[in-house]
Every structure is written in C-alpha cells, then in structure tokens.
N, C-alpha and C positions, 0 to 999 in steps of 0.2 A: 800424760795419758793415763797414769794409774791413780789419779785423784778420785776420791769418792764421788759417786754420782747420785743424784736424787732419784728415788724410786719412780719408775714410770707408771702412769695409770694403766690399769689392766684393761685390755680391749673389751669392748662389749661382746656379749655372747653371740649376737648375730654376726659380728665381724669375724669371730673365731670360726663359726660354722661356715661362713662364706669362704674363708681362707682354706679350711679343710676340704670343702667340696670343690673349690677351684683347683686345688692341687690334684684331687682325685680325677677331675675331668681332664686336666691337661696330661695326666699320666695314663689316660685311656681306660680308667676303671669303669666308666659309664659310656657305652657305645652310642653312636649317633642314633637319634630317634628314641632313646630310652626315656620312658616316663619317669619323672622325678616327683614322686608322691610325698606330700608334706608329712603325713602321718607315718609312712614307712621310714622315711629318713630320720624323723624325730626318734623313732624307736631304735633305729640302728645307732644313732649318735647319742642316745640316752639323754635327750634334752626335750624341752617342751616344743610345741608346734610353732610358737611365736617367733623364736630366733631362726628356725628353719625357713619359715615363710619370708622373713626379712632377708635372709641369705639368698633365697631363690630369686627374689625381686632384684637384688643387687647383681646377681650373676646374669639375669636376663638383660639388665641395663648394660652390662659389659658385652653382650652378644654371645655369651657362652650357652645360654638357654633360650628357648623360644616359649612364648606365652601362648597357651591353648585356651581360647575363650571358654570359660566355665568348666575347663578340664584340667587346669593346672599348668605344668611345665614339662618340656622335653628337651633333651640335649640337642643343641644346634649343630649344624655342619661345621666341623673344625678340621682344616686340612693343612698340609705342609706350607702352602702359600701364606696362610695366616701366621704360622710360626716364623717363616722367613721375614714377613713384614714386621713382626715384633722385634726381631733381632736387628733389622735395619734401623728402626727407631732407637733401640737400645744402644747400638754402636754409635750413632750420631750424638745422642745425648751424653753418653759416657765420655766420648771424645771431647765435647765441649767442656765438661766438668774437669777432665784431666788437664786441658789447656789452661783453664783458670787456676787450677790447683798448683800448676808449675810456677805460677807467679806469686802464690800466697802461702804455700805450705811451709810449716815451721820446722825447725831442727828437731823438736820433740816428736812431731808427726813422722818425719823421715826415720827417726830412730825406731819408732814403733813399727813402721813398715818393714824395716830390716829385721827386727825381731820376729815378726810374723813370718817373713819369708824364710828365715833360718829354721823356724819351727816346721814350716811346710816341707822344706828340704829334708829335715830329719825324719818326719813322718812318712814322706813319699818313698824312702828307702826301705821301709818295713811294711808288712801286710797288716791289715786290720785297722787302719787309721783313716779310712775314706771320709767318714763323717767329720772327724776332727779337721781334716784338710779343707773340707767344704766350708766349715764354720770359720776357719782362719782366712780362707779366701774371701768370704763375705766381709769379714772385718777389715781386710786389706783394702778392698774397694770402697768400703764405707768411709775409711779415713780419707781417701783421696776425694771422694764426693763431698764430704764435710769440709775439707780444706778449701774447696772452690768457693765456699760461702755464697751459694746461690740457692736459696730455698725453692724458688720456682722451678729451676732446672731439676733439682732433686725430686720435686713432686712429680714432674712429668716422667722422670726415670722410674720412680716407684710404680707409677701407673702402667708402664710398659713391662717391667720385670715381674709384676705379680702373675703374669700369665705363664711363667716358667718357674715351678716350685723350687725353692732353695735346695731341698733334699733330692731333687730330680737328677742333678748332675752326677751323683755318685754311681748311677746306673749306666752312664754314657762312656763307652770305651774310648780311651785316649785323652779323657778330660784332664786327669791329673798331670800327665806328661805335658800337655799344652799349657797348663797353669804354671807348673814349675819352670818351663822353658821360657815363658814370655814376661814374667814379672820382673826379672832383673833389669831388662832393658827399659821397662817403664820407669823403674826406680831411678835409673841413671838419668833419664830425661827430666825427671822431677828434681833431682839433685842439682843438675846443671842449669835449671830454670829454662829449659828449652821447651817453651810452650807448644810450638808447632809440632815438634817431634813427639811430645807427650800425647797430643791429640791424635796424631797419626798412629802411634803404637797402640793406644787404647782402642781406637776404632778397629784396628786389625785384630787385636786380642779378642774383642767381643764377637767380631765377625767369624773368626776361626772357631770360637766356642759354639756359635750358632750352626756352623756347618757340621760340627760333630753331633749336635742335637738332632739336626735334620736327618743325618745319616742313620742315627739310632732309631728315630721314629719310623723311618722307611723300613728298617729291619723288623720293626714291630707291626708292620702292616698298614701304616698310614699312607694315604695317597695324596696327590697334589692338591685337590680341592675338597676332599672329604675324608674324615676319619673313618677308618675301616671299622666295621661292626663285628 
C-alpha cells in the first residue's frame, strides 16, 4: 500500500469550480432561488468566466441549479428528501462494494485498514484532529471500494457521494463517534470473508451517517422538500 504512485492528472479548472460550488450549495451557502451570476462568481473565485459557466452547466445537469432562459442560473429546490435519497443510494452501493471486497481484499489492504483505524482511534481521543479523521475515514472506505474491483459500481458511488462534501462531516455532531464505533465490526467481516455481513454492516454504517447528516441539516433550518432560505 506504500508503493510509489504515478502522479494523477490535475482536474480541469471547470471541474474544480464545479466541486467548490457543489460543496457550497450542499452546505447551504447559497439559499434556494439565489441567482448564480457568472461574472460575480468568477470574481469571487478569482477565475475567468469560462470555467464558471462550465461548472454552472454541470450543476444544472445534476439538478442543483435551474436554468433561467436568457437570465442565467438560480439555486434549485434542495430538501431533506433529496439528501435522504442520496444516502439510500450511497448505502446500497457501498454495501455491494463491501460484499465484493470481502471476497477479494488482500492481506496488505487489511493491514492498511487496521493502520488507518488505529490512527483514527488515536486522533479521536484528542481534540483538533477532525479533518485528519475525516481524511483517514475517506481512505478507509476508498481501500474497501477499490478492493471490490468494480469500476462501474465505484463510478455510481462517486456520482452519489459528490452531493455530500467530504469536509462536510466534520460539522456533524456524533459523526466521529459513529465512525470509530462501527469500523471494527466492518473490518472483522472483511477479515473473515463474510460477504453478507460486510454488506449488511456497511449499509448500516452509511445509513447511520445519513441520519446524522439529516438531523444536522434540520438543525440548520432545512425542511423536508425545500432548503430554507
């Protein structure tokens, strides 16, 4: 797992802008109905208008923005039901990947999972390591997903999880405790090659995380079918 990796191609600027705006939208930075002007956003993000326009078109295709004929874009209705639906899909796909990973995961990958979990345990006992825990958690799940050796399922999972920013979880009360508490049983299922149990535990893990996110968004003023403005 520590072997040198080839450098990855840098994402296109339009993709970076789309990711940044997507994270901001899902965090509630832009309320429902807010106009998303290309020039204003380009100035805020200190980029040219072209990548901003590309990003807004991408987000409109994802349903996060509405296209206003001859007037640009505005923030679409985003409610708790939308987030619940995302986590239902996320849980289902993550469960399938864990099920396959239990049959294919290597000893080296299991060792890396244990190392990450030990690091998460250490950080969780001290204050100020929330971002580090979130990154380690991302790597933990990435190893499991890669071990499943299913590029198509991974693609669908990425499409679902992009609607919940990676750095969003650190603001959710109870998330660290839930992560620390449930990883060990998932690892046990993987170690014992219990595919059915790995699937069940991973679905539960993601579902519980979703419930925490929903509760947090409700406390921030989100409603069932419409993001509060």
